[in-house]
DRENPA-3360 file (N, C-alpha, C; in nm, 2 decimals, always signed):
BEGIN
1 = MNEIKMAV = +8.44/-6.47/-4.53/+8.58/-6.47/-4.57/+8.59/-6.46/-4.72 ~ +8.50/-6.52/-4.79/+8.50/-6.51/-4.94/+8.49/-6.37/-4.99 ~ +8.41/-6.29/-4.92/+8.39/-6.15/-4.96/+8.52/-6.07/-4.94 ~ +8.59/-6.11/-4.84/+8.72/-6.04/-4.81/+8.82/-6.07/-4.92 ~ +8.83/-6.20/-4.96/+8.92/-6.23/-5.07/+8.88/-6.16/-5.20 ~ +8.75/-6.15/-5.22/+8.70/-6.08/-5.34/+8.74/-5.93/-5.34 ~ +8.74/-5.87/-5.22/+8.78/-5.73/-5.20/+8.93/-5.72/-5.23 ~ +9.01/-5.81/-5.18/+9.15/-5.81/-5.20/+9.18/-5.82/-5.35;
9 = DYFTNEMN = +9.11/-5.91/-5.42/+9.13/-5.92/-5.56/+9.09/-5.79/-5.63 ~ +8.98/-5.73/-5.59/+8.93/-5.61/-5.66/+9.04/-5.50/-5.64 ~ +9.08/-5.47/-5.52/+9.18/-5.37/-5.50/+9.31/-5.39/-5.57 ~ +9.35/-5.52/-5.57/+9.48/-5.55/-5.64/+9.46/-5.53/-5.79 ~ +9.35/-5.57/-5.84/+9.32/-5.55/-5.98/+9.32/-5.40/-6.02 ~ +9.26/-5.32/-5.94/+9.25/-5.17/-5.96/+9.39/-5.11/-5.96 ~ +9.47/-5.16/-5.87/+9.61/-5.10/-5.86/+9.69/-5.14/-5.99 ~ +9.67/-5.27/-6.03/+9.74/-5.31/-6.15/+9.69/-5.24/-6.28;
17 = INLKKHIF = +9.56/-5.21/-6.29/+9.51/-5.13/-6.40/+9.57/-5.00/-6.41 ~ +9.58/-4.93/-6.29/+9.64/-4.79/-6.29/+9.79/-4.80/-6.33 ~ +9.86/-4.90/-6.28/+10.00/-4.92/-6.32/+10.02/-4.94/-6.47 ~ +9.93/-5.02/-6.52/+9.94/-5.06/-6.67/+9.91/-4.93/-6.75 ~ +9.82/-4.85/-6.71/+9.79/-4.73/-6.78/+9.89/-4.62/-6.76 ~ +9.99/-4.64/-6.67/+10.09/-4.54/-6.64/+10.03/-4.41/-6.60 ~ +9.93/-4.42/-6.52/+9.86/-4.29/-6.47/+9.93/-4.26/-6.33 ~ +9.99/-4.15/-6.33/+10.06/-4.11/-6.20/+10.03/-3.98/-6.15;
25 = SNEIQKEQ = +9.91/-3.93/-6.17/+9.87/-3.80/-6.11/+9.87/-3.82/-5.96 ~ +9.87/-3.70/-5.89/+9.87/-3.70/-5.74/+9.75/-3.78/-5.69 ~ +9.63/-3.76/-5.76/+9.51/-3.82/-5.71/+9.52/-3.97/-5.72 ~ +9.57/-4.02/-5.83/+9.59/-4.16/-5.86/+9.69/-4.22/-5.76 ~ +9.80/-4.15/-5.74/+9.90/-4.20/-5.64/+9.84/-4.21/-5.50 ~ +9.76/-4.12/-5.46/+9.69/-4.13/-5.33/+9.60/-4.25/-5.33 ~ +9.52/-4.26/-5.44/+9.43/-4.38/-5.45/+9.51/-4.51/-5.44 ~ +9.62/-4.52/-5.51/+9.71/-4.64/-5.51/+9.75/-4.67/-5.36;
33 = QYFGLAVK = +9.79/-4.56/-5.29/+9.83/-4.58/-5.15/+9.71/-4.63/-5.07 ~ +9.59/-4.58/-5.09/+9.48/-4.63/-5.01/+9.44/-4.77/-5.05 ~ +9.45/-4.80/-5.18/+9.42/-4.94/-5.22/+9.52/-5.04/-5.15 ~ +9.65/-4.99/-5.15/+9.76/-5.08/-5.09/+9.73/-5.10/-4.94 ~ +9.69/-4.99/-4.87/+9.66/-5.01/-4.73/+9.54/-5.10/-4.71 ~ +9.44/-5.09/-4.80/+9.32/-5.17/-4.78/+9.35/-5.32/-4.81 ~ +9.43/-5.34/-4.91/+9.47/-5.48/-4.94/+9.55/-5.54/-4.82 ~ +9.64/-5.46/-4.76/+9.72/-5.51/-4.65/+9.64/-5.54/-4.53;
41 = ALQEKIER = +9.54/-5.45/-4.50/+9.45/-5.47/-4.38/+9.37/-5.59/-4.40 ~ +9.31/-5.61/-4.52/+9.23/-5.73/-4.55/+9.31/-5.86/-4.55 ~ +9.43/-5.86/-4.60/+9.51/-5.98/-4.59/+9.55/-6.01/-4.45 ~ +9.58/-5.91/-4.36/+9.60/-5.94/-4.22/+9.48/-6.00/-4.15 ~ +9.36/-5.95/-4.19/+9.24/-6.00/-4.13/+9.22/-6.15/-4.17 ~ +9.25/-6.18/-4.30/+9.24/-6.32/-4.34/+9.34/-6.41/-4.26 ~ +9.46/-6.36/-4.24/+9.56/-6.43/-4.16/+9.51/-6.46/-4.02 ~ +9.45/-6.35/-3.96/+9.41/-6.36/-3.82/+9.29/-6.46/-3.81;
49 = ESSDSLTL = +9.21/-6.46/-3.91/+9.09/-6.55/-3.90/+9.12/-6.69/-3.95 ~ +9.24/-6.71/-4.00/+9.27/-6.85/-4.05/+9.31/-6.93/-3.93 ~ +9.26/-7.06/-3.93/+9.30/-7.15/-3.83/+9.40/-7.25/-3.88 ~ +9.46/-7.22/-4.00/+9.56/-7.31/-4.05/+9.69/-7.28/-3.99 ~ +9.76/-7.39/-3.95/+9.90/-7.38/-3.90/+9.99/-7.34/-4.01 ~ +10.11/-7.29/-3.97/+10.21/-7.26/-4.07/+10.28/-7.38/-4.11 ~ +10.33/-7.38/-4.23/+10.42/-7.49/-4.27/+10.56/-7.45/-4.21 ~ +10.65/-7.55/-4.21/+10.78/-7.52/-4.16/+10.85/-7.42/-4.24;
57 = NELKELNG = +10.83/-7.42/-4.37/+10.89/-7.32/-4.46/+10.84/-7.18/-4.44 ~ +10.71/-7.17/-4.41/+10.65/-7.04/-4.38/+10.70/-6.99/-4.25 ~ +10.72/-7.08/-4.15/+10.78/-7.05/-4.02/+10.92/-6.99/-4.04 ~ +11.00/-7.05/-4.12/+11.14/-7.01/-4.14/+11.14/-6.86/-4.19 ~ +11.04/-6.82/-4.27/+11.03/-6.68/-4.32/+11.00/-6.58/-4.21 ~ +10.96/-6.62/-4.09/+10.91/-6.53/-3.99/+11.02/-6.51/-3.88 ~ +11.15/-6.52/-3.92/+11.26/-6.50/-3.83/+11.25/-6.37/-3.76 ~ +11.25/-6.37/-3.62/+11.24/-6.25/-3.54/+11.10/-6.20/-3.52;
65 = NPIWLSKL = +11.00/-6.27/-3.56/+10.86/-6.23/-3.55/+10.79/-6.31/-3.44 ~ +10.69/-6.25/-3.38/+10.61/-6.33/-3.28/+10.52/-6.43/-3.36 ~ +10.51/-6.54/-3.30/+10.43/-6.65/-3.36/+10.36/-6.71/-3.24 ~ +10.25/-6.78/-3.26/+10.17/-6.86/-3.16/+10.22/-7.00/-3.17 ~ +10.28/-7.05/-3.06/+10.32/-7.19/-3.04/+10.21/-7.27/-2.97 ~ +10.17/-7.37/-3.03/+10.06/-7.46/-2.97/+10.13/-7.59/-2.93 ~ +10.13/-7.63/-2.80/+10.18/-7.75/-2.76/+10.07/-7.86/-2.76 ~ +10.09/-7.97/-2.82/+9.98/-8.07/-2.84/+9.99/-8.18/-2.74;
73 = TARKNKGY = +10.10/-8.18/-2.66/+10.12/-8.29/-2.57/+10.04/-8.29/-2.44 ~ +10.00/-8.17/-2.40/+9.92/-8.16/-2.28/+9.78/-8.22/-2.30 ~ +9.71/-8.24/-2.20/+9.57/-8.29/-2.21/+9.48/-8.20/-2.29 ~ +9.50/-8.08/-2.27/+9.44/-7.98/-2.37/+9.55/-7.90/-2.43 ~ +9.52/-7.85/-2.55/+9.63/-7.78/-2.62/+9.66/-7.65/-2.54 ~ +9.79/-7.63/-2.52/+9.83/-7.51/-2.45/+9.91/-7.43/-2.56 ~ +9.90/-7.30/-2.55/+9.97/-7.22/-2.64/+10.02/-7.09/-2.58 ~ +10.11/-7.03/-2.65/+10.16/-6.90/-2.61/+10.24/-6.83/-2.72;
81 = YAIYSEAR = +10.25/-6.70/-2.71/+10.33/-6.63/-2.81/+10.48/-6.64/-2.78 ~ +10.56/-6.66/-2.88/+10.70/-6.66/-2.87/+10.76/-6.60/-2.99 ~ +10.89/-6.56/-2.98/+10.96/-6.51/-3.09/+11.04/-6.62/-3.15 ~ +11.02/-6.64/-3.28/+11.10/-6.74/-3.36/+11.23/-6.68/-3.39 ~ +11.34/-6.75/-3.35/+11.47/-6.69/-3.37/+11.55/-6.76/-3.49 ~ +11.54/-6.89/-3.50/+11.62/-6.95/-3.61/+11.59/-7.10/-3.62 ~ +11.63/-7.16/-3.73/+11.63/-7.30/-3.75/+11.77/-7.34/-3.75 ~ +11.80/-7.46/-3.69/+11.94/-7.51/-3.68/+11.94/-7.65/-3.71;
89 = ITSQGLNI = +12.06/-7.70/-3.74/+12.08/-7.85/-3.76/+12.17/-7.89/-3.65 ~ +12.13/-7.99/-3.57/+12.21/-8.03/-3.46/+12.33/-8.12/-3.51 ~ +12.42/-8.15/-3.42/+12.54/-8.23/-3.46/+12.50/-8.37/-3.50 ~ +12.38/-8.41/-3.46/+12.32/-8.54/-3.50/+12.25/-8.53/-3.64 ~ +12.24/-8.41/-3.69/+12.17/-8.39/-3.82/+12.02/-8.37/-3.81 ~ +11.98/-8.34/-3.69/+11.83/-8.31/-3.67/+11.80/-8.16/-3.69 ~ +11.69/-8.13/-3.75/+11.64/-8.00/-3.77/+11.57/-7.95/-3.64 ~ +11.61/-7.84/-3.59/+11.54/-7.78/-3.47/+11.50/-7.64/-3.50;
97 = FCFTSPHG = +11.39/-7.60/-3.43/+11.35/-7.46/-3.44/+11.37/-7.40/-3.30 ~ +11.42/-7.27/-3.30/+11.45/-7.21/-3.17/+11.35/-7.09/-3.15 ~ +11.31/-7.08/-3.03/+11.21/-6.98/-2.99/+11.25/-6.92/-2.85 ~ +11.21/-6.79/-2.83/+11.22/-6.73/-2.70/+11.08/-6.69/-2.65 ~ +11.04/-6.74/-2.53/+10.91/-6.72/-2.48/+10.90/-6.57/-2.42 ~ +10.78/-6.53/-2.39/+10.77/-6.39/-2.33/+10.84/-6.38/-2.19 ~ +10.87/-6.49/-2.13/+10.94/-6.49/-2.00/+11.09/-6.50/-2.02 ~ +11.13/-6.50/-2.14/+11.28/-6.50/-2.17/+11.33/-6.64/-2.17;
105 = LFERLFAM = +11.25/-6.75/-2.17/+11.30/-6.88/-2.18/+11.32/-6.92/-2.32 ~ +11.44/-6.99/-2.34/+11.48/-7.03/-2.47/+11.43/-7.18/-2.49 ~ +11.37/-7.20/-2.61/+11.31/-7.33/-2.63/+11.35/-7.38/-2.77 ~ +11.39/-7.51/-2.78/+11.42/-7.57/-2.91/+11.32/-7.69/-2.93 ~ +11.26/-7.69/-3.05/+11.16/-7.79/-3.08/+11.21/-7.86/-3.21 ~ +11.19/-7.99/-3.21/+11.23/-8.07/-3.33/+11.13/-8.06/-3.45 ~ +11.19/-8.04/-3.56/+11.11/-8.03/-3.69/+11.03/-8.16/-3.70 ~ +11.09/-8.28/-3.67/+11.03/-8.41/-3.69/+10.90/-8.43/-3.60;
113 = DYGKTWLA = +10.89/-8.34/-3.50/+10.77/-8.35/-3.41/+10.66/-8.25/-3.45 ~ +10.69/-8.17/-3.55/+10.59/-8.07/-3.59/+10.46/-8.14/-3.64 ~ +10.35/-8.10/-3.59/+10.22/-8.16/-3.62/+10.19/-8.28/-3.52 ~ +10.29/-8.32/-3.45/+10.27/-8.43/-3.35/+10.26/-8.38/-3.21 ~ +10.36/-8.29/-3.18/+10.37/-8.24/-3.04/+10.36/-8.09/-3.04 ~ +10.37/-8.02/-3.15/+10.36/-7.88/-3.15/+10.33/-7.83/-3.29 ~ +10.26/-7.71/-3.30/+10.23/-7.64/-3.42/+10.26/-7.49/-3.40 ~ +10.27/-7.42/-3.51/+10.30/-7.28/-3.51/+10.19/-7.21/-3.59;
121 = YCHEPTA = +10.15/-7.09/-3.55/+10.05/-7.01/-3.62/+10.10/-6.86/-3.62 ~ +10.05/-6.79/-3.72/+10.08/-6.64/-3.73/+10.01/-6.57/-3.61 ~ +9.89/-6.62/-3.57/+9.81/-6.56/-3.46/+9.75/-6.67/-3.38 ~ +9.71/-6.64/-3.26/+9.64/-6.74/-3.18/+9.52/-6.79/-3.25 ~ +9.51/-6.92/-3.28/+9.40/-6.97/-3.35/+9.26/-6.95/-3.27 ~ +9.16/-6.93/-3.35/+9.03/-6.91/-3.29/+8.96/-7.05/-3.28 ~ +8.91/-7.07/-3.17/+8.83/-7.20/-3.14/+8.87/-7.31/-3.23;
% end
């Protein structure tokens, strides 16, 4: 994983060097495009291989995107992909997060239970 981060840093640095030099030939523009694609692919690989759960603030930024919900209340952790739709505040002043499962079921989970009964990830966590 460290090598991947080093590659991301390298490609990002090369893109910044070209921008600072104001080099805009067709060849350099194509190279910039390839560097950008490489950085994006490597960053997505880092995310997929990360077993870190999202923070609630990170989750809020993923509105409309699929996320992996992991339920911690079962004997063994159960999880599934769902679409995060919004964060709300109930009439009692409690923060809730709303999701739609692949089967079309709507689910609301309390922010105060995050890390206790449920977690969210960008991708299904590996082992």
